[in-house]
N, C-alpha and C positions, 0 to 999 in steps of 0.2 A: 628780303629774308631777315627776320628778327635776329638780333645778335647780342652777345655779351661783349662789353668793352672794358678792358683791364690792361694796365701796364702798356698803354699806347698800342695795344693789339686788339683786333676784332675777332671774335669767335662766333661763327655761325652755329645755329642750333644743331646742325648735322655733325659738325666737328665736336661740339660739346657732348653729344650723345655717344659718339664713337669713343671719345676719351673716357666717358663714364663706363661704357661697356668693357673697356680694357681694364679699368680699375676694378670693376666687378669681377672680372676673370682672375685678377691677382688675389682679391679677397676670397673668392671661392676656393682657390688653391691653398689659401692659408686657413681654411676651415670655417669661414663665415657661412652661415646657413639661416633659414627662416627662424626668427626669434633671437638671433644674435644681436649684440650691441657693438657698434663701431664708434670709438671715441675719436674726436677730431680736435687737435690743438693747433689751430692756424689763425693767423690774422686774416683780414679781408682779402680773398684771393678767389679767382674763378675755379681753382682746383678744389676749394672747399665745397662749392656747389656740385662739382663733378663727383666728389666722394658721396655726397648726399644722393645724387641721381643714381649712383652705383648701388646704393642700398635698396633702391626700388626694384632692381633686378634680382635681389637676393632675399627680399622680404625681411630686411634687417632694420633695426632702429638706429638712429644716429644720435650721438651725444656730443654737442659742441662744448668744449672746455674753455673756461675763462683763463686766458693766457697771463693774466695778472696774478693768478693764484700761486701759492708756494707749492713745492714738491710734496709736502705733507698733505696739503689740502687736496691736491690732485690725486695723490695716492689713495686717500679715503674714497673719493668719488669713483675712481677706477675699480676699486675693490667692491664697493657697495653696488655699483651698476652691473657687475659681472661682465664688463667689457672684454671681448675676445681679442680685440686689435686696437692699436693706437696709431693714428696717422698724424704726423706733426711736421711743421716747418722745421728745417734743420737747426736754426738758431734757437728756436723756442724750446726744443727738446733739451738742448744742453743747458740753457739758462734755467729751465724749470727743475731739472732733475740732477744738477751738478752736485748738490749737497748730499746725495745718497739716501735721502729720506724715503724714496719710492723704489729702492732697489728690489725689495721683496716682491712687490706686485708686478714690477716690470719683468721679472724673471718668469712670470706665469702667463704673460700675454705676448702676442706678436707686436713688434714695434717697427713701423715704417716711417722713414723721413722723406721729405720732399724739399727740393731746393727753394730757399726763400727768394721770391722775386726781387729784382733790383729796385723797383719803385717802393717796396716796403722798407728796404734798407734806407732809402733816401727819406721817406716820410718820417721815420723814427730816428733819424740822425745816426744810423748805424753804419759802420764801415766793415765790409766783409773781410778785408785783409787783416783787420785788427782782431778778428774772432778766431777762437780755437775750438774746433769741433772735436771733442775728445771721445764722443760716444762711438763705440765700435759694435754695439749690439744691433742698432737699427740697420735694416736693409734699405737700399735706396729705391723708393717707389718709382721714381722717374725711369731708372734703368729697367725695372721689372715691367713697367708699362710698355716700353719699346719692344720687349722680347715676347709679348703675349698676344694672342689673337683675341679680338673682341668677342664677348658672349654673343650668341645668336638667338638666345631666348628673348621673349618679350618681358615687359615689366610685370611684377606681381603686386598684390595688394600692399599699399604703402603703410608701413608701421609708424612712420613719422618721427617726430622729435622726442627724445628722452631728455627733458629739462630738469635741472636741479634748482631748488629754492636757494636763496642767497645765503642761508645759514645765519641770518641776523639774530636768530634765537636758536641755540642748540646747533646740532649738526645739520648740514644740508640734507634735504630729502629729495629723492628722485621721483618725478611725476611720470608714471608709466601708464600708457593707455591700455585699457583692457581689450583684449582681442578674442573674438570667437569666429568660428568657421562661417557663420552666416553674415558677418559684418561686411558691409560694402567697402570698397576701396576708398580710403581717405583722400586720395589725391584730387578727385573732382571737387572736393570741398575748397581746396586752394584756388582752383580756377573760378569757382563761384564767388569767392571773396574778392578776387581780382576785379570782378565786375561790380559787386554790391558794396564792398567796403572801400576799395581803392578807385572806383569809378574809371577803370582803365578801358580805353578803346584801342582798336588796331592802329599801330603806328606810334603810339605814345612812347615816351622815353623816361624810364625810372632811374633815379640816382640814389645810391646807398653809400653812406660814409660811416654810419653807426656800426659798432662792432657786432659781427655776425654770430658771436657766441651768445648774445642775448636772444631770447625767444621771439620778441616782437619784430625786430628788424630781420631776423632769419626767416620767420614765417611769412612776412609781407614780401620779401624778396622771392621766396618760393612761389607765392601767389603770382608774381609777374612771370616767372618761368613757366608756371602751369598754364598761363594764358596763351603762350606760344605765339603771340603776335605783337609783342612789345620789346623794345630794346632795354637792356639792363646795364647801367654804368656803375662800376664798382670802384670805389676809392678807398685806399687803405686807412685813411684817417681824416677826421673832419678838421679843416682849417677854414676859418670864417671867410676871409677874402678869396681864397682859392675856390670855395664853394660858389661864390657869386661869379667868378670867372668861368667856372665849369658850366654853370647854367647858360651863360652867354655863348660859350664855345660850342656846346653840344645841343643847344636848344632843348634843355631838359623840361619835361612837362610835369613829372611827378617826383616828390621827394618824401623820404621819411626823416622827420626832424623832431628833436625833443627840446624841452625848454632850455636846457643848458646850452644847446647850440644856438637857439634864438637869442639868448642873452648875449652870447659872444658876438653875434651879428649886429645886434642893436648897439653894442658898445664900440663898433668900428667908427673911425672918423667919418664925418659927413662926406668928405671927398671920395672915400673908398666906396661908400654906399651908392653914390651917384655915378660912379665910374662905369658900371656894368649894365648891360641891357638884360633884364630878367623877365621880360614880358612873355616869354614862352612858358613860364611856370604857371600852371593852372590848378595844381592840387598838391597840398602838403598834409601829411597826417602825423599826429603826435600821439605817443602813449608812454607808459612807464613811470611818469611822475607828474604831479599836479602842475597845471599850466597857469601861472599867475595872471590875473585879469589884465593888469597893465601891460604885460608882455604881449598878451593876445591882441589887445587893442593896437599896440605899436606895430606889430607884424601885419595886421590887417590894413592899417594906414599905409604901410610901405608896399606890400605886395598885392593888396586887394583881398576880398573875402574868399580866399581860396583854401583856407585851412580847416581841417577837421580834427577833432580830438576824439580818441577812443579810450575808454576805460577797459582794461583787460588784465588778465592774470594767466600765468603759464598753466595753471590747473584747469581753467575753463575756456580760455581763448579771449577773443575780442568781444566784449559784452555790450558796449554801447557805442554810439556815434553821434557827434553833434557838429553841425556846420558852423561856419563863421557867422552867418545871419542869425541862427538860433542862439549862438553864444552871446551875441550882442543883446538879444532880447531876453536871454536867460543867463545873466552873468553868474559864473561860478558853477554852472551845471556841466556834467559830462555827457548829457544827452539821454536819449531813450534807449531801452534795451533793443537789440537787433531782432528782426522778425523771427518768430518761433521761440523766443525766450520770455522769461518773466522774472520779476524782482519782488522780493519780500523784505520788509524791514521789521525786525523783531527785537524785543528786549532780552535781558539776560535770562529770563524765565521762559523764553521762546514764545512769548505772546506777540502777535502781530500788532504793529503800531499804526495809528491813523496817519493820514496825510500831514506832512510837515513836521512830524516828530522824528528825532534822530535815534537810530539804533543800529544793530549789526546788519549789514547788507548780505542777503542771500540771493543767489542768482541760479536760475535754471537755463541752460543753453546746450542743446544736444549736439551741436555742430561737430565737435571733435570726439564725442563719446565720453564714457565714464573713465575714471582713473583710480589708481591706487598709489600710495606712497611706497617707496622701496624699503624703508627701514622702520616704519612705525604704523600702527593701526589705531592708536589712541586718538590722535588728532583728527583722524578721518571721521570717527563717530561724532566728535564735537563739531565738525564742519558741516554736517548735513541737517536739513530740516525740510520735510515733505518733498524730497527729491531735489531740493535746492542746495547749493554749496556756498560757503563763505570762505574768504581768504583773510578775514579779520578786519575788514574796513568798516568804518562807521559813517552813516549818512542818512539821507531822507529823500522821499519822493514828494514832488509838488502835485497840485491838483490835475496837471496835464500829463503826469507820468514821467517828468524829467527827474533824473537822479542827480543828487548833490552829495559830494563826499566831504566829510569833515576831516578825517584823518585815519591813519591806521589805528586800530583799537589798542595794539600793543605799544604804540607811540604816545597815546593820550596821557597827559599829565593830570593828576588829581592833586590839587594844591588847596588846602583849606576847605576841602569838600567841593570845590569847583572843578569842572572838567575844562581842561585847556588843550587846544589842538595845535601842535607845533606848526602844521602846514599854514595856518592862518598867519602866524607870526612871521614865518619865513618869507611868505609872499610879500609882506610889507618891507621887511628888512632888506631883501635883495634889491630894492629900488634905491637904496642909499648909494651915493656916489662912491663912498669909501669901500663898500663891500663888493668883493669879487664872488664869494661863495659863502654860504651860511647853512647852519643846521641848528635846530632848537630841540632840546630834550630835557627830561626831568631827572634829578638826582635826589636821593633821600634827604629829608629835612626833619629835624627833631620836632619843630613846632608845627609845620604845615603838612607834614607827610611827604611832600615833594616840593622842590623849588625849580623854577625855570632857569635853564642855563643855555647860553648861546655860544656856539663856536663859529668863528668866521675866518676867512682869509681876506686880506685887504688888497685893493688895487695897488699896483706898483707905485711906490713913493708916497702912499697915503697911510694914515693911522686912524685908529678909532678908540674912543674911551666909552665906558659904560654910561657916563653922564651925557655924552653926545648922542648915544643910542637912545637913551630915554627922552631926550629933547626931541629927537626925530619922531619917536613913536607917540608923542603927546598929541592927543586928538584923533589918532588913528587906531588906537587900541585901548581897551580898558586897562587901568593901571595894574590890576592883579595879574595880567598876562605879560607884564614887562619882564624880561630876563633879569634875574637877580645877580647873575655872574656873567661876565664876558671874557672869553679866552681867544686869543689870536693864534692862529696856526699857519704854518707854511702851506699846508694843503690838508684837505679833509679826505677821509676814507670813502670817497664817492666813486661809484661805478660810472662808466660812460653813459649808461642808460639814465642816470640822474639819481639813482637810489644811493642814500648814505647808509653806511653800516653804523647805525647809532649805538649799537651795543659796544663797538670798539671805542666810541667817544665816551660813553658812560664809564667804561672801565678805567679811563684816565683819571676819573674823579672819585 
């Protein structure tokens, strides 16, 4: 019987569904109906998936909230989304909303708290005895679940995920799927992706440690649950050596892993790398941020050619896929568009560009249907071209249809009339021994229009100067791409998915 494994406990799919039906009964009693939005503020927990499954019985959308966000940021999203209910881990509710910035919106929605599991406290170094839960407005979801009978109705058409953009420029926008009466149920799409994208077979074991408030790990995990014949292992937090130990202990076959995780693995001591048997692992998929070529090669050398990279966006879904073998033959590519889709590369005047020329990437992929933004329609018009949609990325197609991405259009630096792509510089800088994390961006310059700035965090005990950085880049980059300023930070405003909030970095300068 396929199962979910979390907090040293195993949950069979039957138990999982019964719990979901109980949660659905609670939400129904609280006024949730077809078209409602259910907000979820939880770390990685099997209960988070049970809430999502409960939404299937009520035809409600689910909205995972980034628990790193401030109360004010969460307040904006709750109001903009029209959420009718908020379900939160007990410690997150108090930490997120203790400043009172969301009091107004919280008075207009139902709030339910759920006990934070012990392994989450342990993973994040929290001590429950030291915490003061001052909130009195939340009802205890656990108590309500025990007192209610499960729904007896069957699942309804799946409304799916209501994702919000990161807000790296302006306010975050909700990506809401358009629904009509004749639209087929979205849930079988997830099962299809389990086979076509994740290459899952019956009996496989999928491991997730990336934060489930991100759309990619959330969607891929739901694909595994939709498959109904694989085990899902949920870890609250990614810890490099623990990841290797878990692969050996549970004989994990499939993982979702992003470049920041890979870099942490590669920087482990050699004795730690050799300590664990990871031969069961046969598939790893990455998305969210660019995968540096040297990191890709090092991971393939270590684990074998088991890795796939997908280029995706919350608005469109997973757009391309490339295997390890293809990546070695086509370095820098993110692969070909998935079956049923197409890609167009156009210039600023919406003229289609020939093979090999860089322009804005527009993609058509009908898998998840069309969408609208929650709070603007201006950007929507600008994003469309002959049925294709762009999220602002710049790249090109080669003669065989493989897609290459230069960078985000909004992140591109124009210095002295030359286009400079930060991702190219970052991919080289991250290889430096001294650098733990880095981000490159442009700031205004009176002479050149913009100049290149690098923000880095250093490995413990190491330092870095601008002269040392330039020496390292010598021969690897054209000199006009060299950072003109270097700033050392204790940490960068980077999400666990790998995305850096460069707007926050620019604001510092």
